[in-house]
N, C-alpha and C positions, 0 to 999 in steps of 0.2 A: 418425494425425495429421499433417498437415504441415508441414514447414520449407523453408525459402529460404535457404541460406548460399552468399554472395556470387552471388548472382543467378541460382544452381541450385535448380530446387524437386527433392525427393525426399522420401520419407517419412521422419517424424522420427529413427526409428531407425536411420536410413542416412545421417544428417549426421555429417561427421568436421571436427574442427577438430583440428590438429596438436598435439599433447602438449607440444611447444617455444614455446608460445604462451604469454605473461605471463598472457593472461586467465586459462588454467588454474594455471599455475604459482603466479602472485601475486596472483591474484584482481584484476589491474590491466585494468578494463574499466567499462562502464556497462550499466547497462539499464534497462529500461522495462515494464510490464505493461498491457496494455489490454483493455478489458471489451468483449466483441462481443455486440451485441444484436441479435439477426434477421441475424446475420452482418454487422450494421456497425460499425465502431471508434468507441467514446464518445471525447470529448474528447480527439481524435486530435492537433491542433494545440497542443494544451497538452503532452501527452506527448513530443512530436518536441521543443517548444520545452525542455522541461526535459531529455530527453537531451542537445540540444546544451549547455545551460549546464553540465552534469553533464560533459562531455565536456570543455569549457573549462576549468571549475576543476580535471581532473585533468591537465590539458595534453596529451589525448587526439586527435589528429588525428580529425576525422571529418564523412563527407561527407553530410549529411542529406538530399539529392536521393537519395542512391545508396539510403539506407535507407527513403526513402518508394515509391520506385521497387519494390523488394524488397515489400514491402509490401500493395504496389497489386498485384504479381502474385500473392503467396500468396494474399490475399482473393478474386480472381478465381477461384481454382481451391479453395477451401477451401468445403466444404459443411457447417461447422458452424455453427450457426444461434447457438445460445447457450454461447460459450467465452470465452478468452482467448487474446491473442497476446503472445508476449514478445520484446520487441526486445533483443539485444544487440550490443554494440561490443567488440571486444578490442584489446588493446595490439597483438596481433601484425597487425592491420590486417584482420580478419575481421568479416562482418556476416551475423547470422543473426537471421531472423524465424522464430516457430516457435507454431504454435496449440497449446493445451493444454486439456484439459477442465476444467470448473468442479468442484472437489471438494465432497463435500456438507458442510455443517455442519449444528452443532447448533443449534437453536432460541434457544438463551440461553448467555452465556459465564461459566466462573467465571475469573477471573484472580488471577494471583499476584503479589506485589511481587519485582522482581528488580533487586539494584543494578547499575546500569550508569553508566559513564562515557563521555557522546557523545565522537568525537574530533574537535577543532574544525579540525582539518587540512580533514577531507573536510565540511565544513557544505557544504550545498547539492548534493552528489555521492550521486546514488544510484549507487552502485558495486557492482562484483562481488564485495567484500571483505563479505560477509554472515555469517560464521561466527558473530560475535558476536550478531546477532541471532537465528538459528537456535537456537545455543546458549541464549541465555534462554528461549525458549520451550520447551527441551526441559527446563531446570530448573525452571519453571514447573509442567510436566506431571509432572515427580517427586514435584510437590508435592501431585498430585491436581486441580490446575486446566487447564484447557482451553488458556488463553494467559498471557502474560507482560505485566507492567505495568511498564515500566523507570522506575525512580526512581534519582537520584543518589546519590552517597556522602553527599551534604549534607543529602539527605531532601527533594529537587523531583522532583516526579511530571511525567514527560516524554510517553511515549505509547506504545503496543505496538510489537513488533519491526516491523511491516509496518503499524500502522493508527494512524490518532487516536483518542485518549482524549477522550471529551467526559463531562460529569457534571453533575448538581445538587444542592445542597445542602439547597435550601429548596424544592424541588416546582415552581418558579416559573421561574427562570433557570439558563439553561445555560450551561455555564463550560470552556474547554478551555487549555492552557497555550500562552504566547505564541511567537512563532517566534523568539523572545531566548532561549530556554531550550535552543536548539541542536536543534530538531525538525525533521522533514521538512515542507516546503510542499507537504502532502498537496493533490493537484488536488480529491480529495473534501471535504476539510476547506475550501479556498476556497468551493467551491458551498455548503457547511453555511454559512460565515457570511456568505454571499448572499443565502439563500434563509431562513435562521432567524434566530432573535435568541439569538445565542451571542457570551458577554464574553469576550474574551483574559483569563485571571488565573493568575498564578501560585499551583499546588497543593501544597500541604506534604503530605507521606506522612503525615505523621501527621492530616490532614485526613479522610482516607479513610473513617475510621471514621464520618462523619458523612454521606457519599453516600447520598442517598435513591434517585437512580435513574441511569444511567450507560449509555453505549455505547460501541462503537468503531466508526468509519467508514473505509473503504477504496474502491479500486475495484472488487474483486470481493467485500467485502462488503456493500457499500453502507453502511447502518444496522445494526449488529448489536448488541442488547442484551446487557447483564451481569446477571446474577442474582446474585452473590457475589465479594466481593473479599478475599483473603487469609483465605478460609475464612468472611467474614461473612456473611449473605445479605440483601440489598438490599430494603428495603422494597416495590418496585413494579420488575418485571423482565415483560417492558417496562412501564415506565410512558410517562403521557400524553403528556410532552416528546418522548421516544424514540418514540413512534408517530408523532406529529407532524413530528418531524425525518425519519423513514422514508418518511414520504407525500409532503414536499415535495422531498426528494432523486429520490423515483421520477418524479415530477411536472417537474423539471427535466429528468432526463435524457429521457422522452418528449419533453418541450418542444425541446431541442437537436436530436435525432433525426428530429423532425417525425413520428414515428411511436410507436406504443402500444408501449412497450419490454417 
């Protein structure tokens, strides 16, 4: 896999950032992950806009034109059609773009509720400080689940560590927590709300036992069905609403790229 660091292309395993960089020492930096379909980046402008916003909120200097130029150079050299590209900008002033393979995913997910208190000061920031998210997933896996479902100490459902949570209680309506719950303004979430009938609604942890069908959504997963939450099997996995959402998201991707994804 290839990488480009500060304008220089190399094998990803050869790219080096100084250990003195605060991006490494303190997780002080921002990132984005972009899905490639047929070698083409999906929703590139959305990702660059969010990278710019994250950097501004973190008070991190960012030359987005340089990031764009790096990415264009990397994609010209890349021969991986179905992959992802990770963009990273560090406090030490380094720019990294790296091609990553898509990891295999199970057909459906089991999720486990993990208590999590989001940091208000990092609202709107997709930062390198991801230890809490990664730990939440590990804690869920220790309980026999595939993925964590973040729930506040006050019992409000948020999202997955790297994905949006969507569910239906009645088999007719999809709901997802509102952004006011301090969740990430996901690019896939925006498209879900645009192409599917999804209502923003506060979801209590106690309500999870009533979920009929559910899924998570993200750049890399698109729409990923859930078959169990906290050890309780859901009646439908994937349910009809989930299947319809998956079809509409894939159709939207194809429409925006102008090709068959």
